N, C-alpha and C positions, 0 to 999 in steps of 0.2 A: 504493500500500500504506500509506504514511504521509503525512498532510497535516496538519502542525501550523502554526498561523498565529497570529503575534503573542502567543505564550504567555508569561505571567508566572507565577511561583510564589514566594510569600512565606510566611514563618512568623513568628509573634510570639515574640520572645525577650526575656525580662525587661521585658515591656510595650512593646517597640518592634518594629517590623516589620524582618525580615531578608529582603532581596530576593535570592533565589537565582537565578531565571531572569528575564531582562529582554528581553521582546519577541522571543522565539526563534521562528523559522519554519524548517521543514524539510519537504522532500518527498522520499520514497523510492519508486521505482517497483517493481513486482513483479519479483522475481528479481535486483534490484540489490543490490550490496554497498557499504555506506557505513560509513566509520570516523569516529569522533569522538575527537580527542585533546585534551589540555589538562592543566594541573596539577591536583593533588588539591584539592578544595574549589571547583572552578570551576563545578560544576553538572551535570557529565556524568551521574552516576548519578541525580540528581533528574530529569533529562529522561527517562531510561530508565524510571524509576518511573511517570512520567506516561503514557508510551506503553504501559506494561503495565496501566494502569488501577489501579495500586496507590496512587497519589496523584491528587489532582484539581488541575487548573490553577486559579490564582487568577483570571486573565482569559485571553481567547483561546480558541481551539478546537483540540481534538486529535481527529483522525479517523484511525482505523486499520482498514484492510480494509473501508471503507465504513461503519463504526460511529462515530458521534460520541460519544466517551466521556463527555462532560459530561452527556449526557442519559440515561445508563444508571444504574439502581440497582445495589445490591451483587450481587443475584442475576444480573442481566443481565451485569455485569462478570465474574462468575465464569464464566458461559457463554462470554462473549467470549474470555477467556483460554484456556479449555479447547479452543475450536475454532480459535483463531487463532495462539497463541503457543507457541514453544519458548524456553526461557530457559537459558542456560549461565552459571553463577556462578563467580566466582574461587575460592570456598572449597568447591566441589563440592556440598555440602548433600545428600549421599547419606544414606539411612536406615541407621544402623550395623548394625542387627539383621537386615537383609535382604541376601541375596545379590545380585550384580549383575543376574542375570536377573529377580529380583523387584522391584528398584528400577526397572528399565525397564518391567516388566510393569504395575506399579502406576500409573505415569504413563499408560500406554495404556488401562488399565481406566477411569481417570477421564476421559480424553479421548474414548474411544469405548466407552461402556457397552453398546452393542449387540453387541459382539464376544463370542464364546464364550471360555471359559477356554483351550481348545485353540488358538484363533486368537491369543489374547494371548500364549501361550507361544511359538508359532511366530514371531510378528512380533517379540517381544522378542529371541529368539535370533538372528533375522536382523539386527536392528539392532546387536546386539553383535558379530556376525560382520563387519558392515560397517565397524566401527571396530577390527577386529583382535583381538577378545576372545572368539572362539569357544571358546577353551579356558579361559575364566575365568567361565563362566556361574554356577557355584556358589560363587564366592569372595565373601566379605563384604568391605566396604571396608577393614577392618583388615588384610586379607591382600593388598591391592593397593597398588602404588606410586602416587605422586601423579599421574603421567601416566596410569596405568590408571584411576584414579578419575575423572579429568577426561574420559577417553574414555567411561566409563559415563555420566557426566553429559551428554555430547554425544549418545550413543545415546538416552538418556531424552528429551532435548529434541527429537530429530528423529523419534522412532519413530512419531508420529501424522501425519507429513508436514505440519507446520504451514506456512502461507503466510509466516510471519514468524518469524525467529530473532533474539532479543535476547541479546547476549553481553557480559557486564560483566567486563572484564579476565580473559578466560578463560585466559591464560597467566601471570597474576600470581604464582601459587604454584608455577610450574614452571621448571626450568632451560631454557636457551636451546634446546638440541637437542630436548628433549621438547615444549616449547612449540611449536616449529616443526612437529613431527609432528601435534600436536593441531590446529593451525591448518590445515594441509594437508588433514586429514580433514574439518574443518568446512567449508572452502570447497568441497571435492569433493562432499560430501553435499548442500550447498546448491545447487550447480550441477545435480546429478542430479535433485533434487526440485523445482527451480524456486522455491526459497525465497529470499525477500528476507532480507538480514542487516544488522542494525545492530550495529556492533562498537564498544565502548568500550575504548580501550587507551592505555597510556603509551608503547608501542613504535612509533616512527616507521617502522621497517622493515616491521612488520606492517601498519600503516595504509596504507603505500604500495601494498600489494597490493589494496586496495579499488578499486572503480570511482570513488568520489569520497571526498574527505577534508574534514572540517570541524574547526575548532579552537574549543574553548570557552574563553573567557577572562572571568572575573568575571561569569558568567551570560549572556554574549553569544556567539552562534554565528555563525561566519564560514566560508564555504567557502574552503579553501586547497588544493584539488586541484592537484597539479603544482608547488606552491611548495616551495622548499628553505629 
C-alpha cells in the first residue's frame, strides 16, 4: 500500500536549506496498521503530507497504492487522493454550515461522483450510524461535542471505503476516554473494510495497538515495534 524509499524533504528558510526528512523509507502492507511516534517538529506530519501527495519529496520515491506520486501532476494527484485516501485530522476540519450528514455526504459526492443523491444520502447515514451518530445526522458541528465531531470526521474519511486511512493525531483534541472510543471505532472500521492505517500520535499506549510502530527523530525513521 505504501512504499517510500530513501525520501528526503527540504525547505529553504532564510536562504538556507532546512532538512526535514532524511532518507526515510517505509513500507505498509494492505490492511496493516502502522503508528509513527516522535516529538513535535521531528517530521511526522511532513511525511504524512508527502504520502497524501500534498507535498513533493525532494529526493527519493513515494509510491502509494501503486501510484508513484512524483510522476503525477496536480490533477492526477487530486484523482489519486479522491480514490485512495481517507484523512482524519486532529482539528476535525468539518464545514461549520453543514450538518453532519452533509459533511459526510459531500466527501462521498467528491469521491464517487457517479452515485445518485439518494445513494449518497443512504451511504452517509450508514457511515454515521457506524460511528454511533445515527441520531445526530442533522446536527451542525457547533451542536456536537469534540468527540462527536471527530466521529463525523472518521465517518467522512471512511465513507468511500478508501484503501488507505491517514490519521494525524486524531485524539489530540480529545480527553482520554473519548479519544479511546474514537480510536476503537477507527480500528474497527479499518478492520471491517480492509483499510490500511497510518497513524501519527504522541500517545504510546495508542501506538502500541498498531501492528508495527516507528519512531521519528530529527527527520529519521526507525522501527521500534515491541520496544519499551
